[in-house]
C-alpha positions in Angstrom: -115.8 57.5 330.2 -116.2 61.2 331.2 -116.6 63.8 327.8 -116.6 67.1 329.0 -117.3 70.0 326.5 -115.1 72.5 327.6 -116.2 76.3 326.9 -114.8 78.4 324.3 -113.1 81.1 326.1 -111.0 82.4 323.5 -111.4 83.1 319.7 -108.8 81.6 317.6 -105.3 82.3 317.2 -104.3 84.8 314.1 -101.6 83.6 311.8 -99.0 85.8 313.6 -100.1 84.5 316.9 -99.4 80.7 316.1 -96.0 81.9 314.5 -94.8 83.3 317.9 -96.9 79.9 320.4 -94.8 78.3 317.9 -91.4 80.3 318.7 -91.9 80.1 322.3 -92.3 76.3 321.9 -89.0 76.0 320.4 -87.0 78.6 322.9 -88.8 76.5 325.8 -87.0 73.2 324.7 -83.6 74.6 323.3 -83.6 75.6 327.2 -85.1 72.4 328.5 -82.5 70.7 330.4 -82.1 66.8 330.2 -83.5 64.0 332.1 -81.5 61.7 334.2 -82.0 58.8 331.5 -80.7 61.5 328.7 -77.4 62.1 330.8 -76.7 58.7 330.7 -76.9 58.2 327.1 -75.0 60.8 326.7 -72.1 59.5 329.3 -72.3 56.3 327.3 -72.0 57.5 324.2 -68.9 59.6 325.3 -67.3 56.5 327.2 -67.7 54.4 324.1 -65.9 57.0 321.7 -63.4 57.1 324.5 -62.6 53.0 324.0 -62.8 52.8 320.7 -60.2 55.3 320.5 -58.2 53.8 323.2 -57.2 49.9 322.8 -57.8 49.0 326.3 -60.3 49.8 329.1 -59.1 50.0 332.3 -62.4 51.6 333.7 -64.4 48.2 334.1 -63.8 45.0 335.7 -63.7 42.0 333.5 -66.8 39.7 333.5 -69.2 42.8 335.1 -72.4 42.9 333.2 -73.3 46.4 331.7 -76.8 47.7 330.5 -76.5 50.1 328.5 -79.5 52.8 328.3 -79.4 51.6 324.9 -80.6 48.3 326.2 -83.2 49.8 328.2 -85.0 51.9 325.5 -84.7 48.4 323.1 -86.3 46.3 325.6 -88.5 49.3 326.1 -89.4 49.1 322.3 -90.3 45.7 322.3 -92.7 46.0 325.0 -94.5 48.7 324.1 -94.6 46.7 320.1 -96.3 43.7 321.9 -98.7 46.0 324.3 -102.0 45.8 322.9 -104.6 48.9 323.8 -108.4 48.4 324.6 -110.3 49.8 321.7 -111.3 53.7 322.9 -115.1 54.0 321.9 -116.4 57.7 321.7 -118.8 56.9 318.7 -118.1 57.6 315.0 -119.0 61.3 314.6 -117.3 62.5 318.5 -113.6 63.5 318.6 -112.2 63.8 321.9 -108.8 63.9 323.8 -108.4 61.2 326.5 -106.4 62.5 329.2 -103.4 60.4 329.7 -104.1 56.3 330.5 -104.5 56.4 334.1 -108.1 56.8 335.3 -109.1 60.1 336.9 -111.8 58.1 339.5 -112.5 54.4 340.3 -115.9 52.9 341.5 -116.0 49.5 343.2 -118.9 47.3 344.4 -119.6 44.1 345.2 -121.9 41.8 343.5 -125.0 40.2 345.2 -124.3 37.3 347.2 -126.4 35.2 344.8 -123.7 35.6 342.0 -120.7 35.8 343.6 -117.9 33.3 343.3 -114.6 32.4 344.6 -113.1 34.4 342.0 -115.4 36.8 341.3 -116.4 39.0 344.6 -117.1 42.3 342.6 -116.2 44.8 339.9 -114.3 48.1 339.3 -115.1 50.7 337.1 -112.9 52.7 335.8 -113.3 56.4 335.1 -111.7 58.6 332.3 -111.7 61.9 331.7 -111.8 63.1 328.1 -112.2 66.9 326.7 -114.8 66.5 323.3 -112.8 68.5 320.5 -115.2 68.4 317.8 -118.0 66.8 316.9 -120.7 66.2 313.7 -123.8 65.4 315.7 -126.0 65.7 312.8 -125.5 62.1 311.3 -125.2 60.4 314.7 -128.0 58.4 315.5 -129.3 58.4 319.2 -128.7 55.6 321.2 -129.7 54.7 324.6 -126.3 53.5 326.4 -125.2 57.7 326.3 -126.7 60.6 327.4 -125.3 64.6 327.3 -126.4 65.9 331.0 -125.2 68.4 333.0 -123.3 67.8 336.7 -127.1 68.9 338.5 -128.4 66.9 336.2 -126.6 63.5 336.9 -128.7 62.6 340.2 -131.4 62.2 338.1 -129.7 59.3 336.6 -127.2 57.9 339.0 -127.2 56.0 341.9 -126.1 58.2 345.1 -122.8 56.3 345.9 -122.1 56.1 342.4 -122.7 59.8 342.0 -120.9 60.3 344.8 -117.6 58.7 342.8 -118.1 60.6 339.7 -118.6 64.4 341.3 -115.2 63.6 342.4 -113.4 64.3 339.4 -115.9 66.5 337.7 -115.5 70.1 337.2 -117.7 73.5 338.0 -117.7 75.1 334.9 
């Protein structure tokens, strides 16, 4: 994981500024447009309401299978409930905001011929980006598996090919 400490450029918002930001967020929400899925769901709700009002429905052919937006949402919800994410380990006293579920970079390499198997020729290392939100380093114990370094210092710790992949997604701050 690539954990970045962003520089603080602005001071915290005053109470009035926070209220204004919340108001602007509400206005933006009210003026936003519906997605295709939301439009489909609204149309289906209207069609069901009309069907309940009238006793017969001539719109759809008999025997036709219809997948409603609510059915899709239920299917997605079940899939989500079955999903178990891998733990994101950032330390006991480190708070970080991980940016999305997609990796920012990837490094592929092949194992030495002596340890390769037919099913296992190499490995992939996925890089995820996170921003440091807060931390209490007074309680953290020094560990050998991570180190805080600048972008320029990375060359002292990483092999050139690996460094080239890492440098692709690091910010120059």
